[in-house]
Residue frames relative to the residue before (quaternion, step in Angstrom):
aa qw qx qy qz dx dy dz
M 1.0000 0.0000 0.0000 0.0000 0.00 0.00 0.00
A 0.1246 -0.7886 0.6002 0.0483 3.54 -0.97 0.90
L 0.1215 -0.7880 0.6022 0.0411 3.55 -0.95 0.95
D 0.4802 -0.6530 0.4953 0.3125 3.55 -1.11 0.68
Q 0.7102 -0.4890 0.3100 0.4005 3.56 -1.28 0.38
T 0.6458 0.5265 -0.3248 0.4475 3.60 0.95 -0.80
T 0.6601 0.4961 -0.3019 0.4765 3.57 0.97 -0.86
L 0.6397 0.5216 -0.3247 0.4618 3.60 0.98 -0.80
Q 0.6467 0.5058 -0.3198 0.4730 3.60 0.99 -0.79
S 0.6474 0.5062 -0.3150 0.4748 3.57 0.98 -0.82
L 0.6282 0.5382 -0.3218 0.4606 3.56 1.02 -0.82
N 0.6675 0.4898 -0.2909 0.4796 3.58 0.92 -0.89
T 0.6529 0.5228 -0.3131 0.4499 3.58 0.92 -0.89
L 0.6863 0.4736 -0.2837 0.4736 3.58 0.87 -0.94
S 0.6115 0.5567 -0.3423 0.4462 3.56 1.04 -0.75
K 0.6887 0.4586 -0.2722 0.4912 3.58 0.93 -0.88
L 0.6570 0.5275 -0.3075 0.4422 3.58 0.95 -0.89
W 0.7590 0.3741 -0.1891 0.4982 3.59 0.91 -0.93
H 0.3327 -0.7655 0.4794 0.2710 3.60 1.32 -0.22
V 0.5355 0.5636 -0.4311 0.4580 3.53 0.90 1.03
S 0.6294 -0.5291 0.4014 0.4035 3.55 -1.30 0.19
K 0.6344 -0.5137 0.4100 0.4068 3.55 -1.28 0.29
A 0.6045 0.5527 -0.3513 0.4536 3.58 1.09 -0.69
E 0.6547 0.5027 -0.3123 0.4701 3.59 1.00 -0.80
V 0.6000 0.5388 -0.3545 0.4733 3.59 1.06 -0.68
M 0.6588 0.5012 -0.3039 0.4716 3.58 0.93 -0.90
R 0.6420 0.5207 -0.3298 0.4561 3.62 0.94 -0.86
R 0.6683 0.4979 -0.3002 0.4642 3.57 0.91 -0.91
A 0.6524 0.5181 -0.3159 0.4540 3.58 0.97 -0.85
V 0.6623 0.4919 -0.3058 0.4752 3.58 0.94 -0.87
K 0.6387 0.5214 -0.3254 0.4630 3.59 0.97 -0.86
H 0.6609 0.5055 -0.3041 0.4638 3.59 0.92 -0.91
A 0.6529 0.5083 -0.3124 0.4666 3.58 0.94 -0.87
R 0.6527 0.5140 -0.3129 0.4603 3.60 0.99 -0.80
L 0.6529 0.5087 -0.3100 0.4678 3.59 0.95 -0.86
E 0.6522 0.5069 -0.3046 0.4743 3.57 1.01 -0.83
A 0.6441 0.5102 -0.3207 0.4711 3.60 0.97 -0.80
D 0.6437 0.5114 -0.3171 0.4728 3.59 1.00 -0.81
R 0.6458 0.5227 -0.3168 0.4575 3.59 0.97 -0.86
Q 0.6721 0.4893 -0.2946 0.4713 3.57 0.92 -0.87
E 0.6339 0.5380 -0.3284 0.4482 3.57 1.07 -0.73
R 0.6925 0.4679 -0.2668 0.4800 3.60 1.05 -0.79
Q 0.5742 0.6069 -0.3781 0.3987 3.58 1.15 -0.53
P 0.4509 -0.7012 0.4691 0.2916 3.61 -0.82 0.92
K 0.5387 -0.5847 0.4929 0.3535 3.53 -1.23 0.52
P 0.6709 -0.5312 0.3186 0.4077 3.63 -1.07 0.57
L 0.6893 0.4652 -0.3006 0.4670 3.62 0.88 -0.83
E 0.6093 0.5343 -0.3501 0.4698 3.59 1.11 -0.61
A 0.6501 0.5071 -0.3101 0.4733 3.57 1.00 -0.84
L 0.6423 0.5142 -0.3225 0.4681 3.59 0.98 -0.79
D 0.6352 0.5199 -0.3274 0.4680 3.61 0.93 -0.84
W 0.6490 0.5215 -0.3130 0.4570 3.58 0.94 -0.91
L 0.6684 0.4930 -0.2997 0.4694 3.57 0.94 -0.90
Q 0.6780 0.4932 -0.2990 0.4557 3.57 0.93 -0.86
K 0.6739 0.4588 -0.2953 0.4982 3.59 1.20 -0.40
G 0.7310 -0.4432 0.2234 0.4683 3.57 1.24 0.35
G 0.3728 -0.7719 0.4597 0.2321 3.58 1.20 -0.08
G 0.7266 -0.4376 0.2437 0.4703 3.56 1.07 0.67
L 0.5761 0.5764 -0.3846 0.4336 3.60 1.25 -0.01
S 0.4135 -0.6614 0.5565 0.2861 3.53 -1.12 0.65
I 0.6736 -0.4778 0.3577 0.4359 3.59 -1.24 0.26
E 0.6524 0.5217 -0.3104 0.4537 3.57 0.99 -0.84
E 0.6590 0.5052 -0.3063 0.4655 3.58 0.94 -0.89
A 0.6488 0.5134 -0.3153 0.4648 3.58 0.99 -0.83
A 0.6538 0.5066 -0.3145 0.4658 3.61 0.96 -0.83
E 0.6463 0.5150 -0.3145 0.4672 3.58 0.99 -0.81
F 0.6423 0.5148 -0.3139 0.4731 3.58 0.98 -0.87
R 0.6494 0.5231 -0.3100 0.4568 3.57 0.91 -0.94
A 0.6595 0.5034 -0.3022 0.4694 3.59 0.95 -0.89
D 0.6395 0.5244 -0.3239 0.4595 3.60 0.99 -0.80
V 0.6621 0.4988 -0.3037 0.4697 3.58 0.93 -0.88
Q 0.6553 0.5066 -0.3151 0.4633 3.58 0.92 -0.87
A 0.6504 0.5080 -0.3184 0.4663 3.60 0.96 -0.83
E 0.6444 0.5149 -0.3211 0.4653 3.58 0.99 -0.79
R 0.6600 0.5024 -0.3065 0.4669 3.57 0.96 -0.83
M 0.6492 0.5137 -0.3166 0.4631 3.57 0.97 -0.82
A 0.6452 0.5312 -0.3179 0.4479 3.60 1.02 -0.77
K 0.7057 0.4573 -0.2616 0.4736 3.60 1.12 -0.57
R 0.5100 0.6538 -0.4246 0.3636 3.60 1.23 -0.05
Y 0.4287 -0.6639 0.5470 0.2760 3.50 -1.23 0.57
W 0.6841 -0.5132 0.3231 0.4053 3.58 -1.19 0.46
W 0.6903 0.4893 -0.2946 0.4441 3.62 1.03 -0.69
E 0.6239 0.5442 -0.3423 0.4443 3.60 1.23 -0.17
T 0.6189 0.5716 -0.3518 0.4081 3.62 1.18 -0.27
């Protein structure tokens, strides 16, 4: 395996900063990259997320109606007498 000078300097810096071997720095970097790749793979595509939201975002009709009523009641409670 060959690394460029910038990567080698970063490897040395992290090794000293974390007080671990260069091999451990590489293991952590690979693990982090793998976790990030897995997270991105599980993340829905923008259009999939929009479809999910437009279909209620996981709320049932009853839950949505209750939420709507709570928000309306909160807004009404904050109105001044001249706004009613």
